C-alpha positions in Angstrom: -5.2 20.1 11.0 -2.7 21.0 8.1 -4.4 19.3 5.0 -7.7 18.2 4.1 -10.3 17.1 1.8 -14.1 18.3 2.3 -16.4 16.5 0.7 -14.2 16.7 -2.4 -16.3 15.3 -5.8 -16.9 15.5 -9.2 -20.3 15.2 -11.2 -20.6 15.2 -14.8 -24.7 15.3 -16.0 -26.0 12.7 -13.8 -22.4 11.2 -13.5 -20.6 10.5 -10.2 -17.3 10.8 -11.3 -15.5 10.9 -8.4 -17.7 10.1 -4.7 -17.6 12.4 -1.9 -14.3 12.5 0.0 -13.8 13.6 3.6 -10.1 13.4 4.9 -8.7 15.4 7.4 -4.5 14.9 7.3 -2.1 16.6 10.0 1.5 17.4 10.0 3.7 14.1 10.7 0.9 11.8 9.6 1.2 9.3 7.0 -2.0 8.4 5.3 -2.8 5.6 2.9 -6.2 5.2 0.8 -6.7 2.5 -1.5 -9.0 2.8 -4.3 -10.2 2.4 -7.9 -7.3 3.8 -10.3 -10.1 5.7 -12.2 -10.6 7.4 -9.1 -7.0 7.8 -8.4 -6.6 9.8 -11.5 -9.3 11.9 -11.3 -7.8 13.6 -7.8 -4.4 13.9 -9.5 -5.8 15.5 -12.7 -8.0 18.0 -10.3 -4.3 19.0 -9.0 -3.2 19.3 -12.3 -5.6 21.9 -13.6 -6.5 23.8 -10.3 -10.0 25.2 -11.9 -11.3 22.1 -10.8 -10.8 23.0 -7.4 -12.1 25.5 -4.8 -11.5 26.4 -1.4 -14.8 24.9 -0.5 -13.3 21.2 -1.5 -10.0 21.5 -0.2 -8.1 23.0 2.7 -4.5 23.5 2.0 -1.4 25.1 4.0 -0.4 28.8 4.3 1.2 28.7 0.3 -1.7 27.2 -1.3 -1.1 24.6 -4.1 2.2 25.3 -4.2 3.0 23.6 -1.0 1.4 20.5 -2.0 4.1 17.8 -3.9 2.8 15.8 -6.6 4.2 12.2 -7.3 2.6 10.8 -10.3 4.3 7.4 -12.3 3.8 9.2 -15.6 6.0 12.4 -14.8 8.6 12.6 -17.5 12.6 12.6 -17.5 15.0 13.6 -19.5 16.0 10.4 -21.4 19.9 11.9 -22.2 21.1 12.7 -18.7 22.1 10.5 -16.0 20.8 10.4 -12.8 23.5 12.6 -11.4 22.5 15.4 -14.1 19.3 15.0 -13.4 19.2 15.2 -9.5 21.8 18.1 -10.0 19.6 20.2 -12.5 16.2 19.5 -10.0 18.7 21.4 -7.3 18.8 24.1 -9.9 15.6 24.2 -10.6 13.7 24.3 -7.7 16.4 26.6 -6.0 17.8 24.4 -3.4 21.1 22.9 -2.5 20.6 19.3 -0.8 23.7 17.1 -1.2 23.3 15.1 -4.4 25.2 12.4 -2.6 23.3 12.1 0.3 19.8 12.3 -2.2 22.1 9.0 -3.9 22.3 7.4 -1.1 18.4 7.4 0.5 17.1 6.4 -2.3 19.5 3.7 -3.0 21.1 5.5 -7.2 24.7 4.7 -6.2 24.9 1.8 -8.4 23.2 3.5 -11.4 24.3 7.5 -10.5 26.2 7.2 -14.3 23.3 5.9 -15.7 21.0 7.8 -18.7 18.0 7.8 -17.5 16.4 5.5 -21.1 18.5 2.6 -19.6 17.3 2.7 -16.1 14.8 -0.2 -14.8 11.2 1.1 -14.1 12.7 0.3 -10.6 15.6 1.9 -10.7 12.9 5.4 -12.6 11.3 5.3 -9.7 13.3 5.7 -6.4 14.5 9.2 -8.4 11.0 10.3 -9.1 11.4 9.5 -5.5 14.3 11.2 -5.2 12.6 14.6 -6.1 10.7 14.7 -3.4 13.5 15.6 -0.7 14.5 18.2 -3.1 10.7 20.2 -3.8 10.1 21.3 -0.5 6.7 21.4 0.5 4.4 21.0 3.5 1.5 18.1 2.1 3.1 15.3 -0.2 0.5 13.2 -2.3 1.7 10.0 -4.0 0.0 8.6 -7.1 0.1 4.7 -6.6 4.3 4.7 -5.8 4.5 1.1 -5.4 3.1 0.0 -8.4 5.3 -2.5 -10.7 9.0 -1.9 -8.4 11.0 -4.2 -6.9 11.5 -4.9 -3.0 14.7 -3.0 -3.0 12.5 0.2 -4.1 9.7 -0.6 -2.1 12.1 -0.2 1.0 12.9 2.9 0.1 9.7 4.7 -0.5 8.8 3.6 2.6 12.3 4.8 4.6 11.5 8.2 2.2 7.7 8.4 3.5 9.2 8.2 7.3 11.7 10.7 6.3 9.0 13.4 5.1 6.9 13.0 7.8 9.6 12.9 10.7 10.6 16.5 8.5 7.0 17.6 9.3 5.6 16.7 5.9 2.1 15.7 5.8 1.8 12.6 3.5 -0.8 10.5 1.6 -0.3 7.7 -0.5 -3.2 6.4 -2.8 -3.1 2.7 -3.7 -4.7 0.4 -5.8 -3.8 -2.3 -3.4 -4.5 -2.9 0.5 -1.6 -4.6 1.4 0.6 -1.5 0.1 -2.2 0.7 2.0 -1.6 -1.3 5.0 2.6 -1.2 4.5 2.8 2.2 4.0 0.4 4.1 6.1 0.3 4.5 9.9 -3.9 5.4 9.0 -5.3 3.2 6.5 -8.6 4.0 4.5 -10.7 2.3 1.7 -11.9 4.6 -0.8 -15.1 3.5 -2.9 -18.4 4.6 -4.2 -19.7 4.8 -1.0 -17.3 6.9 0.3 -14.3 6.5 2.3 -13.8 4.2 5.5 -11.4 4.1 7.6 -9.4 0.5 7.8 -9.6 -1.0 11.6 -5.8 -1.9 12.0 -5.1 -5.2 14.2 -4.3 -3.9 18.1 -1.9 -6.3 20.0 -4.7 -6.4 22.6 -7.4 -7.1 20.4 -5.8 -10.1 19.3 -6.4 -14.0 19.7 -4.0 -15.7 22.4 -1.3 -17.6 20.3 -3.0 -21.1 21.6 -5.6 -20.2 19.4 -3.4 -19.0 16.6 -1.1 -21.7 16.4 -0.9 -24.3 13.7 0.1 -26.9 16.0 -3.1 -29.4 16.6 -3.2 -32.3 19.1 -3.7 -35.8 18.0 -7.0 -35.8 19.2 -8.2 -33.4 17.1 -9.9 -34.0 13.7 -8.7 -32.5 10.3 -11.3 -31.2 8.5 -10.9 -32.0 4.8 -14.1 -30.6 3.0 -13.6 -27.9 0.3 -13.7 -24.5 0.3 -16.8 -23.0 -1.8 -17.1 -19.7 -4.0 -19.4 -18.4 -5.9 -19.2 -17.1 -9.9 -22.5 -15.5 -11.4 -24.3 -18.7 -10.9 -21.6 -21.2 -10.6 -20.4 -22.6 -7.4 -16.7 -23.7 -7.2 -15.5 -25.6 -4.8 -11.7 -25.1 -3.8 -8.9 -27.4 -1.7 -7.5 -25.5 1.0 -4.7 -26.4 -0.6 -5.2 -24.6 -3.6 -5.8 -21.1 -2.0 -2.7 -19.0 -1.6 -4.5 -16.6 0.9 -8.0 -15.4 1.7 -8.8 -11.6 1.9 -11.9 -10.0 4.0 -13.0 -6.9 1.9 -16.1 -4.4 1.9 -17.8 -7.0 4.2 -17.2 -9.7 1.7 -14.6 -12.6 1.2 -12.2 -13.4 -1.4 -10.4 -16.5 -2.1 -7.0 -15.8 -4.3 -6.2 -19.0 -6.2 -3.2 -18.7 -8.9 -3.8 -15.3 -11.1 -7.8 -15.5 -9.8 -10.2 -14.2 -7.4 -13.1 -15.5 -5.8 -15.7 -14.8 -3.4 -16.6 -16.8 -0.8 -19.8 -16.5 1.7 -18.2 -18.1 4.3 -16.3 -14.9 7.0 -12.9 -14.9 7.3 -13.4 -16.2 10.7 -15.3 -19.5 10.1 -12.3 -20.3 7.2 -9.6 -19.4 10.0 -11.0 -22.4 12.6 -11.6 -24.7 9.7 -8.0 -23.8 7.9 -6.2 -23.5 10.9 -5.2 -27.4 11.4 -4.5 -27.1 7.0 -1.8 -24.4 7.6 -3.4 -21.3 7.0 -2.4 -18.8 9.7 -4.3 -15.3 10.7 -1.4 -13.2 9.4 -3.4 -10.1 9.6 -7.4 -9.2 10.6 -8.0 -8.5 6.7 -5.8 -11.6 5.9 -5.6 -15.6 5.8 -2.4 -16.8 4.3 -1.6 -20.4 3.8 1.9 -21.0 5.3 2.8 -23.2 2.5 2.9 -20.5 0.1 5.1 -18.5 2.5 8.3 -18.2 0.6 9.8 -14.7 2.7 8.9 -12.3 5.8 9.9 -8.7 5.1 10.5 -6.6 7.5 10.2 -3.1 6.6 10.6 -1.2 9.9 10.3 -2.4 13.4 6.3 -1.9 13.0 5.5 -3.3 9.0 5.8 -6.4 8.1 4.7 -8.7 4.9 4.6 -11.6 3.5 6.2 -12.3 0.3 4.3 -15.6 -1.6 5.5 -18.1 -3.7 2.3 -18.3 -6.2 2.8 -17.3 -10.0 1.4 -13.4 -8.9 4.4 -13.6 -6.4 2.3 -11.8 -4.4 2.6 -9.7 -0.6 0.3 -9.4 1.5 0.8 -7.8 5.1 2.1 -9.0 8.5 0.8 -7.4 11.6 3.2 -6.3 14.6 1.5 -8.8 16.9 1.0 -11.5 14.8 4.7 -11.2 13.8 5.8 -12.7 16.8 3.1 -15.4 16.9 4.5 -16.0 13.5 8.2 -16.2 14.9 7.5 -18.5 17.7 5.1 -21.2 15.5 8.0 -21.3 13.3 11.0 -21.4 16.2 13.1 -18.2 14.2 
């Protein structure tokens, strides 16, 4: 064990501000935790104010908190420095001697190496902040929602960086507000909410249905069901044409329909919806996701074991594609 939360919690008066968090990570692990932004903010606030932490709440490496690296999205940057000057400054500050050119390559910063910080795009700024993880040597790396509002190029850099840190013996924990990012980034994935923390069951090749069961080809004697899909909001019931739905997600024992920018809860299980909507072009891309293939714009390959689907909808959504279903989808579309 390299690091653990041991019933980490925060209570103010009679209000639970942070539900009990128990999680163990070993050297070389990449764990991803999906949670509400307010919980993530409170966890990082406790690390920024160590008086709120004690040895009973957290188990640290031998170096204590000095061996823990924090990536936070609001970390300040010197606006008048260039990217290369900033990297050189960090190397001196932390008394490290990495090759700056290697840092620029790994974080895909060569194109903006001589651009001042104040002129960087949000994605370029994020990649620069990620580079600091390669300079500040640590045993444990904690990341606060690193994929938020960044482009695909930067997401690929992030994915490569996490693998690099883990391969070199680091213990990596990523906290994110979206399940898709957690599944894409983590070797193990967890949900953390008011009920505590639960591991998200991942797809396994041997547990997935046969290709014949998930194929979207329908024989001529099958009758297509064109019934509506229902969802309830307060005291109203909405009926959606299946083609209006971008994708469907199973979360916390419930099923949610994503239509345009909105999310609607459905009482129907994702398995039942898969059986009904499969003839209409819906594909079970992951244990927790059912996607309308008419909305798929791009298959993104992050690594040989990590994939996503980019959707052509107003939100430009990305959702996970499991390794087993990646093979099925390739066969389905003759890729």
